[in-house]
N, CA and C atoms of all chains as a GROMACS GRO file, in nm:
protein
  588
    1MET      N    1   6.321  -3.300  -7.663
    1MET     CA    2   6.243  -3.233  -7.763
    1MET      C    3   6.153  -3.321  -7.823
    2LEU      N    4   6.027  -3.304  -7.831
    2LEU     CA    5   5.929  -3.389  -7.879
    2LEU      C    6   5.962  -3.428  -8.023
    3LEU      N    7   5.950  -3.555  -8.061
    3LEU     CA    8   5.953  -3.587  -8.203
    3LEU      C    9   5.815  -3.586  -8.266
    4THR      N   10   5.806  -3.550  -8.406
    4THR     CA   11   5.691  -3.556  -8.468
    4THR      C   12   5.647  -3.689  -8.499
    5THR      N   13   5.533  -3.720  -8.538
    5THR     CA   14   5.486  -3.838  -8.590
    5THR      C   15   5.569  -3.904  -8.696
    6GLU      N   16   5.596  -3.807  -8.788
    6GLU     CA   17   5.662  -3.840  -8.908
    6GLU      C   18   5.807  -3.880  -8.872
    7GLN      N   19   5.867  -3.824  -8.766
    7GLN     CA   20   6.009  -3.846  -8.717
    7GLN      C   21   5.992  -3.980  -8.644
    8ILE      N   22   5.901  -3.997  -8.575
    8ILE     CA   23   5.889  -4.128  -8.492
    8ILE      C   24   5.866  -4.250  -8.603
    9GLU      N   25   5.794  -4.233  -8.702
    9GLU     CA   26   5.787  -4.327  -8.804
    9GLU      C   27   5.911  -4.365  -8.866
   10GLN      N   28   5.997  -4.248  -8.897
   10GLN     CA   29   6.114  -4.299  -8.973
   10GLN      C   30   6.227  -4.356  -8.867
   11LYS      N   31   6.213  -4.318  -8.757
   11LYS     CA   32   6.303  -4.378  -8.668
   11LYS      C   33   6.256  -4.511  -8.631
   12LEU      N   34   6.129  -4.538  -8.614
   12LEU     CA   35   6.079  -4.683  -8.614
   12LEU      C   36   6.150  -4.774  -8.712
   13VAL      N   37   6.146  -4.736  -8.853
   13VAL     CA   38   6.190  -4.813  -8.954
   13VAL      C   39   6.341  -4.865  -8.925
   14LEU      N   40   6.412  -4.767  -8.871
   14LEU     CA   41   6.569  -4.792  -8.852
   14LEU      C   42   6.583  -4.886  -8.718
   15LEU      N   43   6.512  -4.854  -8.628
   15LEU     CA   44   6.503  -4.938  -8.498
   15LEU      C   45   6.458  -5.076  -8.534
   16ASN      N   46   6.364  -5.088  -8.624
   16ASN     CA   47   6.325  -5.245  -8.645
   16ASN      C   48   6.406  -5.328  -8.732
   17GLN      N   49   6.483  -5.240  -8.804
   17GLN     CA   50   6.609  -5.312  -8.873
   17GLN      C   51   6.689  -5.403  -8.796
   18LEU      N   52   6.695  -5.342  -8.665
   18LEU     CA   53   6.787  -5.425  -8.562
   18LEU      C   54   6.695  -5.531  -8.509
   19SER      N   55   6.577  -5.552  -8.538
   19SER     CA   56   6.488  -5.645  -8.481
   19SER      C   57   6.531  -5.789  -8.518
   20VAL      N   58   6.543  -5.875  -8.417
   20VAL     CA   59   6.531  -6.007  -8.453
   20VAL      C   60   6.393  -6.071  -8.450
   21GLY      N   61   6.355  -6.158  -8.565
   21GLY     CA   62   6.246  -6.218  -8.567
   21GLY      C   63   6.114  -6.113  -8.617
   22ASN      N   64   6.003  -6.160  -8.588
   22ASN     CA   65   5.889  -6.084  -8.646
   22ASN      C   66   5.803  -5.994  -8.562
   23ASN      N   67   5.878  -5.955  -8.455
   23ASN     CA   68   5.815  -5.873  -8.354
   23ASN      C   69   5.865  -5.726  -8.348
   24PRO      N   70   5.816  -5.648  -8.424
   24PRO     CA   71   5.873  -5.521  -8.434
   24PRO      C   72   5.826  -5.418  -8.329
   25TRP      N   73   5.893  -5.306  -8.294
   25TRP     CA   74   5.841  -5.208  -8.213
   25TRP      C   75   5.743  -5.140  -8.297
   26GLN      N   76   5.635  -5.080  -8.217
   26GLN     CA   77   5.507  -5.017  -8.265
   26GLN      C   78   5.491  -4.889  -8.200
   27PHE      N   79   5.440  -4.806  -8.277
   27PHE     CA   80   5.389  -4.654  -8.202
   27PHE      C   81   5.239  -4.664  -8.194
   28LEU      N   82   5.214  -4.698  -8.062
   28LEU     CA   83   5.070  -4.716  -8.024
   28LEU      C   84   5.018  -4.631  -7.903
   29GLN      N   85   4.914  -4.550  -7.915
   29GLN     CA   86   4.857  -4.481  -7.799
   29GLN      C   87   4.961  -4.368  -7.737
   30GLY      N   88   5.054  -4.315  -7.836
   30GLY     CA   89   5.142  -4.227  -7.779
   30GLY      C   90   5.266  -4.304  -7.712
   31GLN      N   91   5.292  -4.421  -7.743
   31GLN     CA   92   5.402  -4.491  -7.670
   31GLN      C   93   5.474  -4.570  -7.769
   32LEU      N   94   5.593  -4.610  -7.730
   32LEU     CA   95   5.678  -4.719  -7.812
   32LEU      C   96   5.653  -4.849  -7.731
   33ILE      N   97   5.616  -4.946  -7.813
   33ILE     CA   98   5.567  -5.075  -7.747
   33ILE      C   99   5.622  -5.202  -7.812
   34LYS      N  100   5.683  -5.289  -7.732
   34LYS     CA  101   5.738  -5.423  -7.796
   34LYS      C  102   5.731  -5.521  -7.677
   35THR      N  103   5.699  -5.624  -7.708
   35THR     CA  104   5.700  -5.744  -7.612
   35THR      C  105   5.822  -5.836  -7.652
   36PHE      N  106   5.910  -5.850  -7.559
   36PHE     CA  107   6.048  -5.923  -7.589
   36PHE      C  108   6.009  -6.076  -7.527
   37HIS      N  109   6.048  -6.167  -7.599
   37HIS     CA  110   6.045  -6.309  -7.555
   37HIS      C  111   6.176  -6.368  -7.541
   38PHE      N  112   6.181  -6.450  -7.430
   38PHE     CA  113   6.297  -6.509  -7.396
   38PHE      C  114   6.281  -6.664  -7.382
   39ALA      N  115   6.391  -6.732  -7.372
   39ALA     CA  116   6.379  -6.878  -7.342
   39ALA      C  117   6.315  -6.911  -7.210
   40THR      N  118   6.369  -6.832  -7.105
   40THR     CA  119   6.316  -6.854  -6.952
   40THR      C  120   6.304  -6.735  -6.881
   41PHE      N  121   6.249  -6.728  -6.754
   41PHE     CA  122   6.230  -6.634  -6.675
   41PHE      C  123   6.366  -6.578  -6.635
   42ASP      N  124   6.456  -6.663  -6.613
   42ASP     CA  125   6.587  -6.632  -6.593
   42ASP      C  126   6.662  -6.540  -6.681
   43GLU      N  127   6.631  -6.573  -6.799
   43GLU     CA  128   6.688  -6.500  -6.919
   43GLU      C  129   6.622  -6.361  -6.938
   44ALA      N  130   6.504  -6.352  -6.909
   44ALA     CA  131   6.412  -6.223  -6.911
   44ALA      C  132   6.474  -6.133  -6.800
   45LEU      N  133   6.500  -6.188  -6.685
   45LEU     CA  134   6.535  -6.098  -6.573
   45LEU      C  135   6.692  -6.050  -6.591
   46SER      N  136   6.755  -6.125  -6.651
   46SER     CA  137   6.908  -6.087  -6.676
   46SER      C  138   6.899  -5.983  -6.788
   47TRP      N  139   6.813  -5.980  -6.881
   47TRP     CA  140   6.814  -5.894  -6.971
   47TRP      C  141   6.751  -5.766  -6.908
   48MET      N  142   6.666  -5.776  -6.818
   48MET     CA  143   6.618  -5.633  -6.744
   48MET      C  144   6.730  -5.575  -6.668
   49ASN      N  145   6.832  -5.663  -6.609
   49ASN     CA  146   6.938  -5.615  -6.546
   49ASN      C  147   7.042  -5.558  -6.628
   50ASP      N  148   7.050  -5.610  -6.741
   50ASP     CA  149   7.141  -5.546  -6.844
   50ASP      C  150   7.093  -5.401  -6.886
   51VAL      N  151   6.962  -5.414  -6.925
   51VAL     CA  152   6.915  -5.269  -6.961
   51VAL      C  153   6.904  -5.178  -6.839
   52ALA      N  154   6.904  -5.217  -6.721
   52ALA     CA  155   6.902  -5.133  -6.603
   52ALA      C  156   7.016  -5.021  -6.611
   53ILE      N  157   7.134  -5.061  -6.635
   53ILE     CA  158   7.255  -4.992  -6.654
   53ILE      C  159   7.212  -4.856  -6.752
   54TYR      N  160   7.149  -4.877  -6.857
   54TYR     CA  161   7.118  -4.765  -6.943
   54TYR      C  162   7.013  -4.694  -6.880
   55ILE      N  163   6.901  -4.742  -6.818
   55ILE     CA  164   6.816  -4.683  -6.748
   55ILE      C  165   6.852  -4.557  -6.659
   56GLU      N  166   6.961  -4.634  -6.599
   56GLU     CA  167   7.025  -4.536  -6.490
   56GLU      C  168   7.094  -4.443  -6.543
   57LYS      N  169   7.172  -4.472  -6.656
   57LYS     CA  170   7.262  -4.387  -6.726
   57LYS      C  171   7.186  -4.290  -6.803
   58PHE      N  172   7.051  -4.305  -6.865
   58PHE     CA  173   6.996  -4.215  -6.934
   58PHE      C  174   6.888  -4.146  -6.832
   59ASP      N  175   6.886  -4.180  -6.708
   59ASP     CA  176   6.766  -4.155  -6.618
   59ASP      C  177   6.646  -4.152  -6.689
   60HIS      N  178   6.606  -4.233  -6.756
   60HIS     CA  179   6.480  -4.264  -6.834
   60HIS      C  180   6.430  -4.389  -6.817
   61HIS      N  181   6.315  -4.399  -6.767
   61HIS     CA  182   6.246  -4.542  -6.710
   61HIS      C  183   6.130  -4.571  -6.800
   62PRO      N  184   6.138  -4.699  -6.827
   62PRO     CA  185   6.036  -4.785  -6.910
   62PRO      C  186   5.912  -4.810  -6.805
   63GLU      N  187   5.800  -4.848  -6.873
   63GLU     CA  188   5.709  -4.920  -6.790
   63GLU      C  189   5.719  -5.051  -6.859
   64TRP      N  190   5.755  -5.152  -6.772
   64TRP     CA  191   5.771  -5.277  -6.817
   64TRP      C  192   5.712  -5.394  -6.724
   65LEU      N  193   5.642  -5.493  -6.796
   65LEU     CA  194   5.578  -5.600  -6.739
   65LEU      C  195   5.625  -5.734  -6.765
   66ASN      N  196   5.655  -5.784  -6.664
   66ASN     CA  197   5.739  -5.936  -6.680
   66ASN      C  198   5.633  -6.038  -6.628
   67ILE      N  199   5.608  -6.124  -6.731
   67ILE     CA  200   5.538  -6.247  -6.709
   67ILE      C  201   5.617  -6.371  -6.763
   68TYR      N  202   5.660  -6.457  -6.654
   68TYR     CA  203   5.753  -6.555  -6.705
   68TYR      C  204   5.870  -6.529  -6.783
   69ASN      N  205   5.869  -6.551  -6.920
   69ASN     CA  206   5.983  -6.546  -7.005
   69ASN      C  207   5.961  -6.420  -7.092
   70LYS      N  208   5.846  -6.332  -7.078
   70LYS     CA  209   5.818  -6.228  -7.153
   70LYS      C  210   5.834  -6.106  -7.086
   71VAL      N  211   5.868  -5.996  -7.170
   71VAL     CA  212   5.863  -5.865  -7.102
   71VAL      C  213   5.790  -5.760  -7.199
   72GLU      N  214   5.696  -5.719  -7.158
   72GLU     CA  215   5.618  -5.598  -7.237
   72GLU      C  216   5.655  -5.464  -7.216
   73VAL      N  217   5.716  -5.388  -7.291
   73VAL     CA  218   5.790  -5.266  -7.279
   73VAL      C  219   5.698  -5.150  -7.335
   74LYS      N  220   5.683  -5.046  -7.260
   74LYS     CA  221   5.629  -4.928  -7.316
   74LYS      C  222   5.711  -4.822  -7.285
   75LEU      N  223   5.759  -4.736  -7.368
   75LEU     CA  224   5.833  -4.622  -7.349
   75LEU      C  225   5.753  -4.474  -7.392
   76MET      N  226   5.768  -4.379  -7.309
   76MET     CA  227   5.727  -4.234  -7.358
   76MET      C  228   5.816  -4.159  -7.251
   77THR      N  229   5.828  -4.019  -7.296
   77THR     CA  230   5.878  -3.932  -7.199
   77THR      C  231   5.765  -3.842  -7.139
   78HIS      N  232   5.740  -3.883  -7.014
   78HIS     CA  233   5.617  -3.833  -6.936
   78HIS      C  234   5.641  -3.667  -6.915
   79GLN      N  235   5.761  -3.638  -6.894
   79GLN     CA  236   5.775  -3.488  -6.892
   79GLN      C  237   5.732  -3.410  -7.014
   80GLU      N  238   5.752  -3.463  -7.122
   80GLU     CA  239   5.727  -3.407  -7.251
   80GLU      C  240   5.573  -3.455  -7.314
   81LYS      N  241   5.521  -3.544  -7.242
   81LYS     CA  242   5.405  -3.609  -7.290
   81LYS      C  243   5.407  -3.652  -7.422
   82GLY      N  244   5.518  -3.714  -7.463
   82GLY     CA  245   5.531  -3.776  -7.592
   82GLY      C  246   5.655  -3.861  -7.618
   83ILE      N  247   5.705  -3.862  -7.743
   83ILE     CA  248   5.813  -3.954  -7.769
   83ILE      C  249   5.938  -3.869  -7.792
   84THR      N  250   6.065  -3.889  -7.732
   84THR     CA  251   6.164  -3.800  -7.745
   84THR      C  252   6.282  -3.891  -7.789
   85HIS      N  253   6.397  -3.828  -7.830
   85HIS     CA  254   6.535  -3.910  -7.837
   85HIS      C  255   6.564  -4.030  -7.752
   86LEU      N  256   6.526  -3.980  -7.625
   86LEU     CA  257   6.558  -4.067  -7.508
   86LEU      C  258   6.484  -4.209  -7.515
   87ASP      N  259   6.348  -4.202  -7.576
   87ASP     CA  260   6.281  -4.326  -7.587
   87ASP      C  261   6.340  -4.400  -7.691
   88PHE      N  262   6.397  -4.364  -7.796
   88PHE     CA  263   6.445  -4.446  -7.899
   88PHE      C  264   6.603  -4.490  -7.861
   89ASP      N  265   6.662  -4.397  -7.796
   89ASP     CA  266   6.786  -4.435  -7.727
   89ASP      C  267   6.782  -4.562  -7.644
   90LEU      N  268   6.695  -4.561  -7.559
   90LEU     CA  269   6.669  -4.679  -7.480
   90LEU      C  270   6.598  -4.797  -7.532
   91ALA      N  271   6.513  -4.766  -7.633
   91ALA     CA  272   6.465  -4.900  -7.716
   91ALA      C  273   6.576  -4.949  -7.795
   92GLN      N  274   6.670  -4.883  -7.840
   92GLN     CA  275   6.784  -4.918  -7.920
   92GLN      C  276   6.878  -5.022  -7.823
   93LYS      N  277   6.909  -4.972  -7.719
   93LYS     CA  278   6.970  -5.052  -7.611
   93LYS      C  279   6.906  -5.179  -7.582
   94MET      N  280   6.785  -5.170  -7.558
   94MET     CA  281   6.690  -5.284  -7.533
   94MET      C  282   6.714  -5.392  -7.651
   95GLN      N  283   6.696  -5.339  -7.760
   95GLN     CA  284   6.706  -5.430  -7.890
   95GLN      C  285   6.842  -5.490  -7.893
   96LYS      N  286   6.948  -5.418  -7.872
   96LYS     CA  287   7.081  -5.467  -7.893
   96LYS      C  288   7.105  -5.566  -7.789
   97LEU      N  289   7.058  -5.551  -7.667
   97LEU     CA  290   7.097  -5.647  -7.561
   97LEU      C  291   7.002  -5.763  -7.545
   98ALA      N  292   6.895  -5.760  -7.620
   98ALA     CA  293   6.801  -5.867  -7.621
   98ALA      C  294   6.864  -6.004  -7.690
   99MET      N  295   4.667  -7.722  -5.464
   99MET     CA  296   4.521  -7.734  -5.437
   99MET      C  297   4.454  -7.592  -5.426
  100LEU      N  298   4.352  -7.565  -5.473
  100LEU     CA  299   4.282  -7.436  -5.465
  100LEU      C  300   4.250  -7.413  -5.342
  101LEU      N  301   4.261  -7.284  -5.304
  101LEU     CA  302   4.203  -7.229  -5.168
  101LEU      C  303   4.066  -7.177  -5.178
  102THR      N  304   3.986  -7.191  -5.090
  102THR     CA  305   3.857  -7.137  -5.093
  102THR      C  306   3.851  -6.984  -5.063
  103THR      N  307   3.769  -6.911  -5.105
  103THR     CA  308   3.770  -6.755  -5.065
  103THR      C  309   3.772  -6.737  -4.913
  104GLU      N  310   3.700  -6.832  -4.829
  104GLU     CA  311   3.734  -6.814  -4.697
  104GLU      C  312   3.863  -6.828  -4.647
  105GLN      N  313   3.928  -6.927  -4.710
  105GLN     CA  314   4.079  -6.958  -4.657
  105GLN      C  315   4.180  -6.850  -4.722
  106ILE      N  316   4.128  -6.779  -4.844
  106ILE     CA  317   4.218  -6.684  -4.907
  106ILE      C  318   4.196  -6.565  -4.799
  107GLU      N  319   4.082  -6.535  -4.764
  107GLU     CA  320   4.066  -6.410  -4.650
  107GLU      C  321   4.130  -6.435  -4.534
  108GLN      N  322   4.117  -6.555  -4.473
  108GLN     CA  323   4.188  -6.571  -4.363
  108GLN      C  324   4.339  -6.545  -4.371
  109LYS      N  325   4.398  -6.609  -4.483
  109LYS     CA  326   4.559  -6.597  -4.511
  109LYS      C  327   4.587  -6.465  -4.544
  110LEU      N  328   4.497  -6.370  -4.606
  110LEU     CA  329   4.528  -6.231  -4.621
  110LEU      C  330   4.537  -6.159  -4.499
  111VAL      N  331   4.474  -6.187  -4.396
  111VAL     CA  332   4.487  -6.125  -4.259
  111VAL      C  333   4.616  -6.147  -4.204
  112LEU      N  334   4.658  -6.263  -4.208
  112LEU     CA  335   4.790  -6.310  -4.148
  112LEU      C  336   4.898  -6.258  -4.243
  113LEU      N  337   4.905  -6.250  -4.370
  113LEU     CA  338   4.993  -6.188  -4.461
  113LEU      C  339   4.991  -6.040  -4.453
  114ASN      N  340   4.888  -5.978  -4.420
  114ASN     CA  341   4.908  -5.834  -4.416
  114ASN      C  342   4.947  -5.781  -4.275
  115GLN      N  343   4.957  -5.884  -4.192
  115GLN     CA  344   5.022  -5.837  -4.053
  115GLN      C  345   5.165  -5.819  -4.065
  116LEU      N  346   5.229  -5.883  -4.183
  116LEU     CA  347   5.356  -5.861  -4.213
  116LEU      C  348   5.389  -5.728  -4.281
  117SER      N  349   5.266  -5.669  -4.313
  117SER     CA  350   5.260  -5.527  -4.398
  117SER      C  351   5.330  -5.430  -4.337
  118VAL      N  352   5.422  -5.353  -4.408
  118VAL     CA  353   5.482  -5.234  -4.367
  118VAL      C  354   5.392  -5.126  -4.421
  119GLY      N  355   5.341  -5.038  -4.341
  119GLY     CA  356   5.270  -4.929  -4.424
  119GLY      C  357   5.131  -4.960  -4.444
  120ASN      N  358   5.052  -4.877  -4.510
  120ASN     CA  359   4.914  -4.879  -4.522
  120ASN      C  360   4.870  -4.955  -4.664
  121ASN      N  361   4.950  -5.032  -4.715
  121ASN     CA  362   4.939  -5.074  -4.835
  121ASN      C  363   4.910  -5.230  -4.848
  122PRO      N  364   4.812  -5.291  -4.811
  122PRO     CA  365   4.783  -5.424  -4.802
  122PRO      C  366   4.774  -5.509  -4.930
  123TRP      N  367   4.799  -5.630  -4.911
  123TRP     CA  368   4.772  -5.730  -5.021
  123TRP      C  369   4.614  -5.728  -5.030
  124GLN      N  370   4.562  -5.738  -5.144
  124GLN     CA  371   4.415  -5.751  -5.181
  124GLN      C  372   4.392  -5.867  -5.267
  125PHE      N  373   4.275  -5.932  -5.256
  125PHE     CA  374   4.213  -6.038  -5.341
  125PHE      C  375   4.118  -5.970  -5.444
  126LEU      N  376   4.156  -5.936  -5.553
  126LEU     CA  377   4.071  -5.880  -5.644
  126LEU      C  378   4.069  -5.960  -5.788
  127GLN      N  379   3.972  -5.979  -5.846
  127GLN     CA  380   3.948  -6.041  -5.977
  127GLN      C  381   4.030  -6.173  -5.980
  128GLY      N  382   4.020  -6.258  -5.876
  128GLY     CA  383   4.089  -6.374  -5.858
  128GLY      C  384   4.229  -6.378  -5.853
  129GLN      N  385   4.295  -6.257  -5.817
  129GLN     CA  386   4.424  -6.243  -5.798
  129GLN      C  387   4.463  -6.187  -5.669
  130LEU      N  388   4.594  -6.214  -5.621
  130LEU     CA  389   4.645  -6.147  -5.497
  130LEU      C  390   4.727  -6.022  -5.559
  131ILE      N  391   4.694  -5.909  -5.531
  131ILE     CA  392   4.759  -5.788  -5.565
  131ILE      C  393   4.810  -5.704  -5.474
  132LYS      N  394   4.926  -5.645  -5.498
  132LYS     CA  395   4.972  -5.533  -5.427
  132LYS      C  396   5.084  -5.449  -5.506
  133THR      N  397   5.092  -5.343  -5.488
  133THR     CA  398   5.185  -5.252  -5.532
  133THR      C  399   5.298  -5.207  -5.435
  134PHE      N  400   5.416  -5.236  -5.454
  134PHE     CA  401   5.529  -5.228  -5.369
  134PHE      C  402   5.588  -5.089  -5.405
  135HIS      N  403   5.623  -5.000  -5.301
  135HIS     CA  404   5.682  -4.881  -5.336
  135HIS      C  405   5.820  -4.882  -5.279
  136PHE      N  406   5.919  -4.837  -5.348
  136PHE     CA  407   6.055  -4.825  -5.325
  136PHE      C  408   6.112  -4.658  -5.312
  137ALA      N  409   6.228  -4.646  -5.268
  137ALA     CA  410   6.291  -4.521  -5.284
  137ALA      C  411   6.334  -4.484  -5.427
  138THR      N  412   6.397  -4.584  -5.488
  138THR     CA  413   6.448  -4.557  -5.617
  138THR      C  414   6.412  -4.661  -5.709
  139PHE      N  415   6.443  -4.640  -5.837
  139PHE     CA  416   6.428  -4.761  -5.928
  139PHE      C  417   6.530  -4.866  -5.901
  140ASP      N  418   6.641  -4.820  -5.874
  140ASP     CA  419   6.741  -4.924  -5.840
  140ASP      C  420   6.727  -5.017  -5.724
  141GLU      N  421   6.656  -4.977  -5.608
  141GLU     CA  422   6.600  -5.046  -5.504
  141GLU      C  423   6.492  -5.151  -5.556
  142ALA      N  424   6.375  -5.090  -5.648
  142ALA     CA  425   6.299  -5.164  -5.690
  142ALA      C  426   6.353  -5.295  -5.769
  143LEU      N  427   6.449  -5.275  -5.858
  143LEU     CA  428   6.498  -5.381  -5.933
  143LEU      C  429   6.588  -5.482  -5.838
  144SER      N  430   6.656  -5.415  -5.732
  144SER     CA  431   6.727  -5.512  -5.648
  144SER      C  432   6.619  -5.605  -5.584
  145TRP      N  433   6.497  -5.554  -5.542
  145TRP     CA  434   6.417  -5.643  -5.478
  145TRP      C  435   6.368  -5.735  -5.563
  146MET      N  436   6.329  -5.702  -5.687
  146MET     CA  437   6.290  -5.796  -5.802
  146MET      C  438   6.393  -5.912  -5.810
  147ASN      N  439   6.532  -5.879  -5.793
  147ASN     CA  440   6.623  -5.977  -5.814
  147ASN      C  441   6.639  -6.075  -5.682
  148ASP      N  442   6.609  -6.009  -5.570
  148ASP     CA  443   6.598  -6.098  -5.455
  148ASP      C  444   6.479  -6.182  -5.443
  149VAL      N  445   6.367  -6.150  -5.492
  149VAL     CA  446   6.259  -6.232  -5.503
  149VAL      C  447   6.270  -6.344  -5.606
  150ALA      N  448   6.347  -6.305  -5.711
  150ALA     CA  449   6.373  -6.412  -5.827
  150ALA      C  450   6.419  -6.545  -5.793
  151ILE      N  451   6.499  -6.536  -5.666
  151ILE     CA  452   6.559  -6.667  -5.614
  151ILE      C  453   6.433  -6.758  -5.574
  152TYR      N  454   6.327  -6.686  -5.514
  152TYR     CA  455   6.204  -6.779  -5.469
  152TYR      C  456   6.127  -6.813  -5.573
  153ILE      N  457   6.117  -6.723  -5.704
  153ILE     CA  458   6.048  -6.738  -5.792
  153ILE      C  459   6.095  -6.891  -5.876
  154GLU      N  460   6.213  -6.877  -5.884
  154GLU     CA  461   6.293  -7.007  -5.932
  154GLU      C  462   6.266  -7.117  -5.836
  155LYS      N  463   6.284  -7.117  -5.716
  155LYS     CA  464   6.287  -7.219  -5.613
  155LYS      C  465   6.141  -7.273  -5.607
  156PHE      N  466   6.039  -7.198  -5.597
  156PHE     CA  467   5.903  -7.236  -5.607
  156PHE      C  468   5.845  -7.261  -5.750
  157ASP      N  469   5.930  -7.234  -5.857
  157ASP     CA  470   5.886  -7.259  -6.000
  157ASP      C  471   5.748  -7.195  -6.015
  158HIS      N  472   5.728  -7.074  -5.953
  158HIS     CA  473   5.600  -7.009  -5.968
  158HIS      C  474   5.633  -6.858  -5.980
  159HIS      N  475   5.551  -6.806  -6.111
  159HIS     CA  476   5.604  -6.685  -6.155
  159HIS      C  477   5.489  -6.547  -6.125
  160PRO      N  478   5.523  -6.446  -6.087
  160PRO     CA  479   5.413  -6.349  -6.065
  160PRO      C  480   5.416  -6.280  -6.206
  161GLU      N  481   5.285  -6.193  -6.208
  161GLU     CA  482   5.286  -6.091  -6.328
  161GLU      C  483   5.319  -5.985  -6.247
  162TRP      N  484   5.434  -5.909  -6.288
  162TRP     CA  485   5.481  -5.785  -6.214
  162TRP      C  486   5.527  -5.672  -6.312
  163LEU      N  487   5.463  -5.547  -6.280
  163LEU     CA  488   5.493  -5.436  -6.383
  163LEU      C  489   5.585  -5.332  -6.290
  164ASN      N  490   5.679  -5.301  -6.344
  164ASN     CA  491   5.782  -5.197  -6.293
  164ASN      C  492   5.762  -5.068  -6.359
  165ILE      N  493   5.733  -4.968  -6.284
  165ILE     CA  494   5.727  -4.833  -6.322
  165ILE      C  495   5.829  -4.755  -6.246
  166TYR      N  496   5.931  -4.704  -6.260
  166TYR     CA  497   6.023  -4.639  -6.192
  166TYR      C  498   6.067  -4.706  -6.057
  167ASN      N  499   6.006  -4.641  -5.939
  167ASN     CA  500   6.033  -4.711  -5.809
  167ASN      C  501   5.926  -4.790  -5.759
  168LYS      N  502   5.810  -4.823  -5.838
  168LYS     CA  503   5.693  -4.900  -5.796
  168LYS      C  504   5.712  -5.059  -5.890
  169VAL      N  505   5.659  -5.136  -5.792
  169VAL     CA  506   5.633  -5.265  -5.873
  169VAL      C  507   5.482  -5.321  -5.836
  170GLU      N  508   5.392  -5.332  -5.928
  170GLU     CA  509   5.272  -5.380  -5.904
  170GLU      C  510   5.270  -5.529  -5.935
  171VAL      N  511   5.245  -5.617  -5.830
  171VAL     CA  512   5.240  -5.744  -5.852
  171VAL      C  513   5.097  -5.823  -5.844
  172LYS      N  514   5.096  -5.910  -5.927
  172LYS     CA  515   4.960  -5.996  -5.950
  172LYS      C  516   5.003  -6.150  -5.936
  173LEU      N  517   4.941  -6.215  -5.850
  173LEU     CA  518   4.972  -6.363  -5.828
  173LEU      C  519   4.839  -6.437  -5.838
  174MET      N  520   4.849  -6.523  -5.912
  174MET     CA  521   4.766  -6.650  -5.923
  174MET      C  522   4.841  -6.776  -5.976
  175THR      N  523   4.742  -6.885  -5.956
  175THR     CA  524   4.818  -7.022  -5.995
  175THR      C  525   4.744  -7.055  -6.113
  176HIS      N  526   4.799  -7.026  -6.258
  176HIS     CA  527   4.727  -7.034  -6.382
  176HIS      C  528   4.675  -7.185  -6.409
  177GLN      N  529   4.770  -7.270  -6.369
  177GLN     CA  530   4.730  -7.416  -6.384
  177GLN      C  531   4.608  -7.448  -6.323
  178GLU      N  532   4.595  -7.405  -6.203
  178GLU     CA  533   4.468  -7.428  -6.123
  178GLU      C  534   4.366  -7.327  -6.140
  179LYS      N  535   4.374  -7.215  -6.209
  179LYS     CA  536   4.277  -7.114  -6.240
  179LYS      C  537   4.226  -7.050  -6.084
  180GLY      N  538   4.332  -7.030  -6.003
  180GLY     CA  539   4.278  -6.974  -5.879
  180GLY      C  540   4.413  -6.950  -5.791
  181ILE      N  541   4.380  -6.932  -5.675
  181ILE     CA  542   4.491  -6.915  -5.573
  181ILE      C  543   4.529  -7.035  -5.505
  182THR      N  544   4.646  -7.066  -5.473
  182THR     CA  545   4.678  -7.175  -5.410
  182THR      C  546   4.798  -7.148  -5.297
  183HIS      N  547   4.852  -7.224  -5.226
  183HIS     CA  548   4.950  -7.210  -5.126
  183HIS      C  549   5.086  -7.136  -5.196
  184LEU      N  550   5.096  -7.169  -5.321
  184LEU     CA  551   5.239  -7.128  -5.371
  184LEU      C  552   5.211  -6.969  -5.392
  185ASP      N  553   5.099  -6.912  -5.410
  185ASP     CA  554   5.079  -6.750  -5.411
  185ASP      C  555   5.113  -6.711  -5.289
  186PHE      N  556   5.051  -6.773  -5.180
  186PHE     CA  557   5.079  -6.707  -5.047
  186PHE      C  558   5.227  -6.730  -4.996
  187ASP      N  559   5.290  -6.834  -5.046
  187ASP     CA  560   5.439  -6.849  -5.006
  187ASP      C  561   5.506  -6.752  -5.095
  188LEU      N  562   5.483  -6.702  -5.214
  188LEU     CA  563   5.563  -6.617  -5.288
  188LEU      C  564   5.530  -6.487  -5.223
  189ALA      N  565   5.410  -6.444  -5.189
  189ALA     CA  566   5.366  -6.323  -5.149
  189ALA      C  567   5.424  -6.290  -5.029
  190GLN      N  568   5.448  -6.397  -4.936
  190GLN     CA  569   5.516  -6.377  -4.809
  190GLN      C  570   5.666  -6.341  -4.818
  191LYS      N  571   5.724  -6.408  -4.908
  191LYS     CA  572   5.871  -6.393  -4.941
  191LYS      C  573   5.880  -6.241  -4.992
  192MET      N  574   5.791  -6.204  -5.071
  192MET     CA  575   5.794  -6.060  -5.111
  192MET      C  576   5.779  -5.959  -5.029
  193GLN      N  577   5.687  -5.981  -4.925
  193GLN     CA  578   5.666  -5.900  -4.820
  193GLN      C  579   5.794  -5.883  -4.728
  194LYS      N  580   5.850  -5.996  -4.703
  194LYS     CA  581   5.976  -6.001  -4.606
  194LYS      C  582   6.078  -5.944  -4.666
  195LEU      N  583   6.091  -5.957  -4.808
  195LEU     CA  584   6.216  -5.904  -4.867
  195LEU      C  585   6.203  -5.750  -4.910
  196ALA      N  586   6.093  -5.699  -4.882
  196ALA     CA  587   6.066  -5.545  -4.927
  196ALA      C  588   6.112  -5.449  -4.823
   0.00000   0.00000   0.00000
């Protein structure tokens, strides 16, 4: 079920309380967006592998761009053309595993 | 050492002889670009892990975007601001592992 902009903003506040450092999740252009920074490429890829378990479990896929030690993540629910609880569930797992 | 456009075009022909299907590597906007398609997300990620061994070995990193079963790859040598043998070495490994 699609979340309203108000619901998204509320959930973002909670999600970003889990944030380490100054780089919060943002709601931009209809997507949840965040760039994760790691010490090395190896750590970035290990994190992607850890997250993959939940991607499979939720059957919900991010758009994610890896450049060396960074991963830029964009989440949305394409079938619903917006943000659903699935996006926040996956964002939360990403956050916890980082 | 930077490759000339002529050298790049020659090497692309050889590289694309390894190509399976109709989706060749292209030289666009100063980068070597290709989108790899896999059956599943799981296969896409497995391939990224296989390629990672050579990324570490060559100490040469792609810009790669994963969306579900696709991986869009962009290669260039940032230190040299162009294409070097490292880009073709990594492209060839990607090709062979796909």
